[in-house]
PDB file with SEQRES, HELIX, SHEET and CRYST1 records, atoms N, CA, C and O in Angstrom:
SEQRES   1 A   64  MET PRO ARG LEU THR LEU HIS GLY CYS ARG HIS THR GLY          
SEQRES   2 A   64  LEU SER LEU MET GLU LYS ASP GLY VAL PRO ILE SER ILE          
SEQRES   3 A   64  ILE SER MET TRP ALA GLY HIS ALA SER ALA GLU PHE THR          
SEQRES   4 A   64  TYR ARG VAL TYR VAL HIS ALA ARG GLN ASP ASP LEU GLY          
SEQRES   5 A   64  ALA GLY ARG ASP ALA LEU SER ARG LEU TYR GLY GLY              
HELIX    1 AA1 LEU A    6  LYS A   19  1                                  14    
HELIX    2 AA2 ILE A   24  ALA A   31  1                                   8    
HELIX    3 AA3 ALA A   36  PHE A   38  1                                   3    
HELIX    4 AA4 THR A   39  TYR A   43  3                                   5    
HELIX    5 AA5 GLN A   48  LEU A   61  1                                  14    
CRYST1    1.000    1.000    1.000  90.00  90.00  90.00 P 1           1          
ATOM      1  N   MET A   1       0.847  -1.169   0.000  1.00  0.00           N  
ATOM      2  CA  MET A   1       0.000   0.000   0.000  1.00  0.00           C  
ATOM      3  C   MET A   1       0.898   1.240   0.000  1.00  0.00           C  
ATOM      4  O   MET A   1       1.854   1.313   0.772  1.00  0.00           O  
ATOM      5  N   PRO A   2       0.592   2.216  -0.865  1.00  0.00           N  
ATOM      6  CA  PRO A   2       1.412   3.428  -0.894  1.00  0.00           C  
ATOM      7  C   PRO A   2       1.250   4.251   0.378  1.00  0.00           C  
ATOM      8  O   PRO A   2       0.195   4.251   1.012  1.00  0.00           O  
ATOM      9  N   ARG A   3       2.313   4.944   0.729  1.00  0.00           N  
ATOM     10  CA  ARG A   3       2.295   5.797   1.920  1.00  0.00           C  
ATOM     11  C   ARG A   3       1.479   7.063   1.620  1.00  0.00           C  
ATOM     12  O   ARG A   3       1.727   7.740   0.622  1.00  0.00           O  
ATOM     13  N   LEU A   4       0.527   7.375   2.469  1.00  0.00           N  
ATOM     14  CA  LEU A   4      -0.299   8.568   2.309  1.00  0.00           C  
ATOM     15  C   LEU A   4       0.200   9.672   3.233  1.00  0.00           C  
ATOM     16  O   LEU A   4       0.536   9.431   4.393  1.00  0.00           O  
ATOM     17  N   THR A   5       0.240  10.882   2.697  1.00  0.00           N  
ATOM     18  CA  THR A   5       0.578  12.044   3.516  1.00  0.00           C  
ATOM     19  C   THR A   5      -0.529  13.076   3.347  1.00  0.00           C  
ATOM     20  O   THR A   5      -1.267  13.049   2.362  1.00  0.00           O  
ATOM     21  N   LEU A   6      -0.641  13.978   4.303  1.00  0.00           N  
ATOM     22  CA  LEU A   6      -1.639  15.041   4.181  1.00  0.00           C  
ATOM     23  C   LEU A   6      -1.380  15.896   2.949  1.00  0.00           C  
ATOM     24  O   LEU A   6      -2.316  16.294   2.256  1.00  0.00           O  
ATOM     25  N   HIS A   7      -0.107  16.178   2.677  1.00  0.00           N  
ATOM     26  CA  HIS A   7       0.224  16.998   1.519  1.00  0.00           C  
ATOM     27  C   HIS A   7      -0.134  16.270   0.215  1.00  0.00           C  
ATOM     28  O   HIS A   7      -0.618  16.894  -0.730  1.00  0.00           O  
ATOM     29  N   GLY A   8       0.100  14.976   0.163  1.00  0.00           N  
ATOM     30  CA  GLY A   8      -0.288  14.197  -1.010  1.00  0.00           C  
ATOM     31  C   GLY A   8      -1.796  14.196  -1.209  1.00  0.00           C  
ATOM     32  O   GLY A   8      -2.281  14.261  -2.339  1.00  0.00           O  
ATOM     33  N   CYS A   9      -2.527  14.124  -0.118  1.00  0.00           N  
ATOM     34  CA  CYS A   9      -3.987  14.177  -0.193  1.00  0.00           C  
ATOM     35  C   CYS A   9      -4.459  15.547  -0.691  1.00  0.00           C  
ATOM     36  O   CYS A   9      -5.469  15.641  -1.389  1.00  0.00           O  
ATOM     37  N   ARG A  10      -3.739  16.590  -0.337  1.00  0.00           N  
ATOM     38  CA  ARG A  10      -4.055  17.940  -0.815  1.00  0.00           C  
ATOM     39  C   ARG A  10      -3.892  18.009  -2.338  1.00  0.00           C  
ATOM     40  O   ARG A  10      -4.752  18.555  -3.028  1.00  0.00           O  
ATOM     41  N   HIS A  11      -2.801  17.460  -2.859  1.00  0.00           N  
ATOM     42  CA  HIS A  11      -2.594  17.413  -4.314  1.00  0.00           C  
ATOM     43  C   HIS A  11      -3.754  16.668  -4.987  1.00  0.00           C  
ATOM     44  O   HIS A  11      -4.325  17.138  -5.970  1.00  0.00           O  
ATOM     45  N   THR A  12      -4.083  15.504  -4.438  1.00  0.00           N  
ATOM     46  CA  THR A  12      -5.157  14.695  -5.006  1.00  0.00           C  
ATOM     47  C   THR A  12      -6.484  15.442  -4.962  1.00  0.00           C  
ATOM     48  O   THR A  12      -7.214  15.468  -5.954  1.00  0.00           O  
ATOM     49  N   GLY A  13      -6.799  16.041  -3.836  1.00  0.00           N  
ATOM     50  CA  GLY A  13      -8.062  16.758  -3.697  1.00  0.00           C  
ATOM     51  C   GLY A  13      -8.194  17.896  -4.688  1.00  0.00           C  
ATOM     52  O   GLY A  13      -9.241  18.057  -5.314  1.00  0.00           O  
ATOM     53  N   LEU A  14      -7.137  18.692  -4.837  1.00  0.00           N  
ATOM     54  CA  LEU A  14      -7.190  19.815  -5.768  1.00  0.00           C  
ATOM     55  C   LEU A  14      -7.282  19.324  -7.206  1.00  0.00           C  
ATOM     56  O   LEU A  14      -7.991  19.922  -8.015  1.00  0.00           O  
ATOM     57  N   SER A  15      -6.582  18.250  -7.537  1.00  0.00           N  
ATOM     58  CA  SER A  15      -6.662  17.678  -8.889  1.00  0.00           C  
ATOM     59  C   SER A  15      -8.065  17.154  -9.176  1.00  0.00           C  
ATOM     60  O   SER A  15      -8.586  17.347 -10.274  1.00  0.00           O  
ATOM     61  N   LEU A  16      -8.673  16.498  -8.203  1.00  0.00           N  
ATOM     62  CA  LEU A  16     -10.028  15.970  -8.391  1.00  0.00           C  
ATOM     63  C   LEU A  16     -11.049  17.093  -8.532  1.00  0.00           C  
ATOM     64  O   LEU A  16     -11.993  16.978  -9.313  1.00  0.00           O  
ATOM     65  N   MET A  17     -10.866  18.171  -7.786  1.00  0.00           N  
ATOM     66  CA  MET A  17     -11.770  19.323  -7.937  1.00  0.00           C  
ATOM     67  C   MET A  17     -11.695  19.865  -9.359  1.00  0.00           C  
ATOM     68  O   MET A  17     -12.722  20.159  -9.970  1.00  0.00           O  
ATOM     69  N   GLU A  18     -10.466  19.998  -9.891  1.00  0.00           N  
ATOM     70  CA  GLU A  18     -10.289  20.512 -11.246  1.00  0.00           C  
ATOM     71  C   GLU A  18     -10.905  19.553 -12.265  1.00  0.00           C  
ATOM     72  O   GLU A  18     -11.550  19.984 -13.220  1.00  0.00           O  
ATOM     73  N   LYS A  19     -10.705  18.275 -12.057  1.00  0.00           N  
ATOM     74  CA  LYS A  19     -11.247  17.271 -12.970  1.00  0.00           C  
ATOM     75  C   LYS A  19     -12.773  17.291 -12.968  1.00  0.00           C  
ATOM     76  O   LYS A  19     -13.398  16.980 -13.982  1.00  0.00           O  
ATOM     77  N   ASP A  20     -13.371  17.653 -11.843  1.00  0.00           N  
ATOM     78  CA  ASP A  20     -14.831  17.706 -11.737  1.00  0.00           C  
ATOM     79  C   ASP A  20     -15.410  19.010 -12.280  1.00  0.00           C  
ATOM     80  O   ASP A  20     -16.626  19.201 -12.277  1.00  0.00           O  
ATOM     81  N   GLY A  21     -14.538  19.909 -12.747  1.00  0.00           N  
ATOM     82  CA  GLY A  21     -15.027  21.128 -13.385  1.00  0.00           C  
ATOM     83  C   GLY A  21     -15.061  22.365 -12.518  1.00  0.00           C  
ATOM     84  O   GLY A  21     -15.579  23.398 -12.942  1.00  0.00           O  
ATOM     85  N   VAL A  22     -14.517  22.288 -11.298  1.00  0.00           N  
ATOM     86  CA  VAL A  22     -14.456  23.478 -10.448  1.00  0.00           C  
ATOM     87  C   VAL A  22     -13.463  24.458 -11.089  1.00  0.00           C  
ATOM     88  O   VAL A  22     -12.340  24.067 -11.408  1.00  0.00           O  
ATOM     89  N   PRO A  23     -13.853  25.716 -11.282  1.00  0.00           N  
ATOM     90  CA  PRO A  23     -12.933  26.683 -11.904  1.00  0.00           C  
ATOM     91  C   PRO A  23     -11.633  26.814 -11.111  1.00  0.00           C  
ATOM     92  O   PRO A  23     -11.633  26.799  -9.880  1.00  0.00           O  
ATOM     93  N   ILE A  24     -10.526  26.943 -11.845  1.00  0.00           N  
ATOM     94  CA  ILE A  24      -9.211  27.018 -11.191  1.00  0.00           C  
ATOM     95  C   ILE A  24      -9.124  28.213 -10.255  1.00  0.00           C  
ATOM     96  O   ILE A  24      -8.414  28.148  -9.251  1.00  0.00           O  
ATOM     97  N   SER A  25      -9.825  29.301 -10.555  1.00  0.00           N  
ATOM     98  CA  SER A  25      -9.798  30.458  -9.661  1.00  0.00           C  
ATOM     99  C   SER A  25     -10.384  30.111  -8.290  1.00  0.00           C  
ATOM    100  O   SER A  25      -9.906  30.602  -7.267  1.00  0.00           O  
ATOM    101  N   ILE A  26     -11.406  29.277  -8.270  1.00  0.00           N  
ATOM    102  CA  ILE A  26     -12.027  28.851  -7.007  1.00  0.00           C  
ATOM    103  C   ILE A  26     -11.113  27.875  -6.279  1.00  0.00           C  
ATOM    104  O   ILE A  26     -10.947  27.976  -5.064  1.00  0.00           O  
ATOM    105  N   ILE A  27     -10.523  26.938  -6.998  1.00  0.00           N  
ATOM    106  CA  ILE A  27      -9.610  25.966  -6.384  1.00  0.00           C  
ATOM    107  C   ILE A  27      -8.432  26.696  -5.754  1.00  0.00           C  
ATOM    108  O   ILE A  27      -8.037  26.403  -4.625  1.00  0.00           O  
ATOM    109  N   SER A  28      -7.878  27.646  -6.492  1.00  0.00           N  
ATOM    110  CA  SER A  28      -6.733  28.402  -6.006  1.00  0.00           C  
ATOM    111  C   SER A  28      -7.078  29.187  -4.742  1.00  0.00           C  
ATOM    112  O   SER A  28      -6.306  29.211  -3.784  1.00  0.00           O  
ATOM    113  N   MET A  29      -8.233  29.819  -4.752  1.00  0.00           N  
ATOM    114  CA  MET A  29      -8.664  30.586  -3.580  1.00  0.00           C  
ATOM    115  C   MET A  29      -8.913  29.646  -2.395  1.00  0.00           C  
ATOM    116  O   MET A  29      -8.518  29.941  -1.267  1.00  0.00           O  
ATOM    117  N   TRP A  30      -9.559  28.532  -2.657  1.00  0.00           N  
ATOM    118  CA  TRP A  30      -9.859  27.558  -1.611  1.00  0.00           C  
ATOM    119  C   TRP A  30      -8.580  27.046  -0.962  1.00  0.00           C  
ATOM    120  O   TRP A  30      -8.533  26.810   0.245  1.00  0.00           O  
ATOM    121  N   ALA A  31      -7.526  26.875  -1.791  1.00  0.00           N  
ATOM    122  CA  ALA A  31      -6.254  26.365  -1.285  1.00  0.00           C  
ATOM    123  C   ALA A  31      -5.399  27.441  -0.632  1.00  0.00           C  
ATOM    124  O   ALA A  31      -4.392  27.135   0.007  1.00  0.00           O  
ATOM    125  N   GLY A  32      -5.795  28.702  -0.789  1.00  0.00           N  
ATOM    126  CA  GLY A  32      -5.027  29.793  -0.200  1.00  0.00           C  
ATOM    127  C   GLY A  32      -3.833  30.222  -1.026  1.00  0.00           C  
ATOM    128  O   GLY A  32      -2.890  30.810  -0.498  1.00  0.00           O  
ATOM    129  N   HIS A  33      -3.863  29.934  -2.315  1.00  0.00           N  
ATOM    130  CA  HIS A  33      -2.748  30.302  -3.191  1.00  0.00           C  
ATOM    131  C   HIS A  33      -2.919  31.732  -3.706  1.00  0.00           C  
ATOM    132  O   HIS A  33      -4.035  32.240  -3.819  1.00  0.00           O  
ATOM    133  N   ALA A  34      -1.801  32.361  -4.010  1.00  0.00           N  
ATOM    134  CA  ALA A  34      -1.820  33.741  -4.512  1.00  0.00           C  
ATOM    135  C   ALA A  34      -2.223  33.806  -5.983  1.00  0.00           C  
ATOM    136  O   ALA A  34      -2.713  34.836  -6.444  1.00  0.00           O  
ATOM    137  N   SER A  35      -2.019  32.709  -6.728  1.00  0.00           N  
ATOM    138  CA  SER A  35      -2.360  32.749  -8.148  1.00  0.00           C  
ATOM    139  C   SER A  35      -2.838  31.383  -8.634  1.00  0.00           C  
ATOM    140  O   SER A  35      -2.433  30.340  -8.120  1.00  0.00           O  
ATOM    141  N   ALA A  36      -3.715  31.420  -9.641  1.00  0.00           N  
ATOM    142  CA  ALA A  36      -4.188  30.186 -10.255  1.00  0.00           C  
ATOM    143  C   ALA A  36      -3.046  29.492 -10.994  1.00  0.00           C  
ATOM    144  O   ALA A  36      -3.015  28.264 -11.069  1.00  0.00           O  
ATOM    145  N   GLU A  37      -2.124  30.254 -11.532  1.00  0.00           N  
ATOM    146  CA  GLU A  37      -0.974  29.688 -12.247  1.00  0.00           C  
ATOM    147  C   GLU A  37      -0.170  28.780 -11.315  1.00  0.00           C  
ATOM    148  O   GLU A  37       0.248  27.693 -11.716  1.00  0.00           O  
ATOM    149  N   PHE A  38       0.044  29.217 -10.088  1.00  0.00           N  
ATOM    150  CA  PHE A  38       0.768  28.404  -9.110  1.00  0.00           C  
ATOM    151  C   PHE A  38       0.009  27.106  -8.831  1.00  0.00           C  
ATOM    152  O   PHE A  38       0.610  26.034  -8.761  1.00  0.00           O  
ATOM    153  N   THR A  39      -1.304  27.207  -8.674  1.00  0.00           N  
ATOM    154  CA  THR A  39      -2.124  26.024  -8.405  1.00  0.00           C  
ATOM    155  C   THR A  39      -1.986  25.019  -9.537  1.00  0.00           C  
ATOM    156  O   THR A  39      -1.775  23.831  -9.293  1.00  0.00           O  
ATOM    157  N   TYR A  40      -2.104  25.489 -10.778  1.00  0.00           N  
ATOM    158  CA  TYR A  40      -1.948  24.585 -11.920  1.00  0.00           C  
ATOM    159  C   TYR A  40      -0.555  23.970 -11.962  1.00  0.00           C  
ATOM    160  O   TYR A  40      -0.412  22.759 -12.129  1.00  0.00           O  
ATOM    161  N   ARG A  41       0.453  24.788 -11.813  1.00  0.00           N  
ATOM    162  CA  ARG A  41       1.836  24.321 -11.958  1.00  0.00           C  
ATOM    163  C   ARG A  41       2.227  23.312 -10.886  1.00  0.00           C  
ATOM    164  O   ARG A  41       2.930  22.345 -11.179  1.00  0.00           O  
ATOM    165  N   VAL A  42       1.785  23.522  -9.651  1.00  0.00           N  
ATOM    166  CA  VAL A  42       2.270  22.720  -8.531  1.00  0.00           C  
ATOM    167  C   VAL A  42       1.278  21.648  -8.066  1.00  0.00           C  
ATOM    168  O   VAL A  42       1.700  20.568  -7.651  1.00  0.00           O  
ATOM    169  N   TYR A  43      -0.006  21.918  -8.127  1.00  0.00           N  
ATOM    170  CA  TYR A  43      -0.972  21.041  -7.472  1.00  0.00           C  
ATOM    171  C   TYR A  43      -1.888  20.242  -8.387  1.00  0.00           C  
ATOM    172  O   TYR A  43      -2.280  19.131  -8.030  1.00  0.00           O  
ATOM    173  N   VAL A  44      -2.236  20.762  -9.539  1.00  0.00           N  
ATOM    174  CA  VAL A  44      -3.207  20.082 -10.389  1.00  0.00           C  
ATOM    175  C   VAL A  44      -2.457  19.241 -11.417  1.00  0.00           C  
ATOM    176  O   VAL A  44      -1.679  19.768 -12.213  1.00  0.00           O  
ATOM    177  N   HIS A  45      -2.695  17.942 -11.395  1.00  0.00           N  
ATOM    178  CA  HIS A  45      -1.963  17.015 -12.250  1.00  0.00           C  
ATOM    179  C   HIS A  45      -2.928  16.179 -13.085  1.00  0.00           C  
ATOM    180  O   HIS A  45      -3.916  15.653 -12.575  1.00  0.00           O  
ATOM    181  N   ALA A  46      -2.626  16.067 -14.367  1.00  0.00           N  
ATOM    182  CA  ALA A  46      -3.407  15.191 -15.236  1.00  0.00           C  
ATOM    183  C   ALA A  46      -2.992  13.745 -14.983  1.00  0.00           C  
ATOM    184  O   ALA A  46      -1.846  13.452 -14.643  1.00  0.00           O  
ATOM    185  N   ARG A  47      -3.949  12.867 -15.159  1.00  0.00           N  
ATOM    186  CA  ARG A  47      -3.673  11.439 -15.033  1.00  0.00           C  
ATOM    187  C   ARG A  47      -3.774  10.800 -16.403  1.00  0.00           C  
ATOM    188  O   ARG A  47      -4.267  11.419 -17.345  1.00  0.00           O  
ATOM    189  N   GLN A  48      -3.315   9.579 -16.518  1.00  0.00           N  
ATOM    190  CA  GLN A  48      -3.308   8.889 -17.804  1.00  0.00           C  
ATOM    191  C   GLN A  48      -4.705   8.807 -18.416  1.00  0.00           C  
ATOM    192  O   GLN A  48      -4.858   8.991 -19.623  1.00  0.00           O  
ATOM    193  N   ASP A  49      -5.728   8.532 -17.600  1.00  0.00           N  
ATOM    194  CA  ASP A  49      -7.085   8.420 -18.148  1.00  0.00           C  
ATOM    195  C   ASP A  49      -7.630   9.767 -18.627  1.00  0.00           C  
ATOM    196  O   ASP A  49      -8.581   9.794 -19.409  1.00  0.00           O  
ATOM    197  N   ASP A  50      -7.054  10.877 -18.181  1.00  0.00           N  
ATOM    198  CA  ASP A  50      -7.465  12.195 -18.669  1.00  0.00           C  
ATOM    199  C   ASP A  50      -7.132  12.364 -20.145  1.00  0.00           C  
ATOM    200  O   ASP A  50      -7.822  13.100 -20.850  1.00  0.00           O  
ATOM    201  N   LEU A  51      -6.087  11.694 -20.625  1.00  0.00           N  
ATOM    202  CA  LEU A  51      -5.721  11.778 -22.035  1.00  0.00           C  
ATOM    203  C   LEU A  51      -6.828  11.219 -22.915  1.00  0.00           C  
ATOM    204  O   LEU A  51      -7.089  11.747 -23.996  1.00  0.00           O  
ATOM    205  N   GLY A  52      -7.467  10.177 -22.470  1.00  0.00           N  
ATOM    206  CA  GLY A  52      -8.593   9.605 -23.206  1.00  0.00           C  
ATOM    207  C   GLY A  52      -9.760  10.563 -23.280  1.00  0.00           C  
ATOM    208  O   GLY A  52     -10.432  10.645 -24.308  1.00  0.00           O  
ATOM    209  N   ALA A  53     -10.011  11.288 -22.204  1.00  0.00           N  
ATOM    210  CA  ALA A  53     -11.097  12.273 -22.200  1.00  0.00           C  
ATOM    211  C   ALA A  53     -10.806  13.384 -23.200  1.00  0.00           C  
ATOM    212  O   ALA A  53     -11.711  13.852 -23.891  1.00  0.00           O  
ATOM    213  N   GLY A  54      -9.549  13.809 -23.278  1.00  0.00           N  
ATOM    214  CA  GLY A  54      -9.162  14.825 -24.256  1.00  0.00           C  
ATOM    215  C   GLY A  54      -9.339  14.321 -25.681  1.00  0.00           C  
ATOM    216  O   GLY A  54      -9.844  15.041 -26.542  1.00  0.00           O  
ATOM    217  N   ARG A  55      -8.926  13.095 -25.923  1.00  0.00           N  
ATOM    218  CA  ARG A  55      -9.091  12.482 -27.244  1.00  0.00           C  
ATOM    219  C   ARG A  55     -10.567  12.406 -27.622  1.00  0.00           C  
ATOM    220  O   ARG A  55     -10.932  12.718 -28.756  1.00  0.00           O  
ATOM    221  N   ASP A  56     -11.419  11.994 -26.682  1.00  0.00           N  
ATOM    222  CA  ASP A  56     -12.850  11.871 -26.953  1.00  0.00           C  
ATOM    223  C   ASP A  56     -13.472  13.234 -27.254  1.00  0.00           C  
ATOM    224  O   ASP A  56     -14.329  13.345 -28.131  1.00  0.00           O  
ATOM    225  N   ALA A  57     -13.044  14.268 -26.530  1.00  0.00           N  
ATOM    226  CA  ALA A  57     -13.571  15.611 -26.777  1.00  0.00           C  
ATOM    227  C   ALA A  57     -13.195  16.090 -28.174  1.00  0.00           C  
ATOM    228  O   ALA A  57     -14.028  16.647 -28.888  1.00  0.00           O  
ATOM    229  N   LEU A  58     -11.948  15.874 -28.561  1.00  0.00           N  
ATOM    230  CA  LEU A  58     -11.532  16.275 -29.912  1.00  0.00           C  
ATOM    231  C   LEU A  58     -12.286  15.505 -30.978  1.00  0.00           C  
ATOM    232  O   LEU A  58     -12.631  16.063 -32.019  1.00  0.00           O  
ATOM    233  N   SER A  59     -12.543  14.237 -30.733  1.00  0.00           N  
ATOM    234  CA  SER A  59     -13.291  13.432 -31.676  1.00  0.00           C  
ATOM    235  C   SER A  59     -14.709  13.975 -31.856  1.00  0.00           C  
ATOM    236  O   SER A  59     -15.214  14.036 -32.977  1.00  0.00           O  
ATOM    237  N   ARG A  60     -15.347  14.368 -30.757  1.00  0.00           N  
ATOM    238  CA  ARG A  60     -16.697  14.940 -30.848  1.00  0.00           C  
ATOM    239  C   ARG A  60     -16.670  16.266 -31.612  1.00  0.00           C  
ATOM    240  O   ARG A  60     -17.537  16.531 -32.445  1.00  0.00           O  
ATOM    241  N   LEU A  61     -15.666  17.093 -31.319  1.00  0.00           N  
ATOM    242  CA  LEU A  61     -15.556  18.406 -31.963  1.00  0.00           C  
ATOM    243  C   LEU A  61     -15.357  18.296 -33.475  1.00  0.00           C  
ATOM    244  O   LEU A  61     -15.890  19.101 -34.239  1.00  0.00           O  
ATOM    245  N   TYR A  62     -14.595  17.301 -33.894  1.00  0.00           N  
ATOM    246  CA  TYR A  62     -14.274  17.159 -35.313  1.00  0.00           C  
ATOM    247  C   TYR A  62     -15.088  16.078 -36.011  1.00  0.00           C  
ATOM    248  O   TYR A  62     -14.770  15.663 -37.125  1.00  0.00           O  
ATOM    249  N   GLY A  63     -16.148  15.628 -35.334  1.00  0.00           N  
ATOM    250  CA  GLY A  63     -17.075  14.681 -35.957  1.00  0.00           C  
ATOM    251  C   GLY A  63     -16.513  13.308 -36.249  1.00  0.00           C  
ATOM    252  O   GLY A  63     -16.957  12.622 -37.170  1.00  0.00           O  
ATOM    253  N   GLY A  64     -15.515  12.906 -35.441  1.00  0.00           N  
ATOM    254  CA  GLY A  64     -14.869  11.615 -35.667  1.00  0.00           C  
ATOM    255  C   GLY A  64     -15.566  10.523 -35.063  1.00  0.00           C  
ATOM    256  O   GLY A  64     -15.132   9.377 -35.174  1.00  0.00           O  
TER     257      GLY A  64                                                      
END                                                                             
């Protein structure tokens, strides 16, 4: 079992909020960050399955 830390849970929580569609400005404010850019750069991480969602969105947009 992987070791869990509070800081790791914070990364996961912020990433899941972004994945669920919460605006980055709200996530950043909720986390107490000075800028949304910092939140994206340090805390919000794409996962492998997110690539499939991007592919599916492009397929819908281009009628594939």
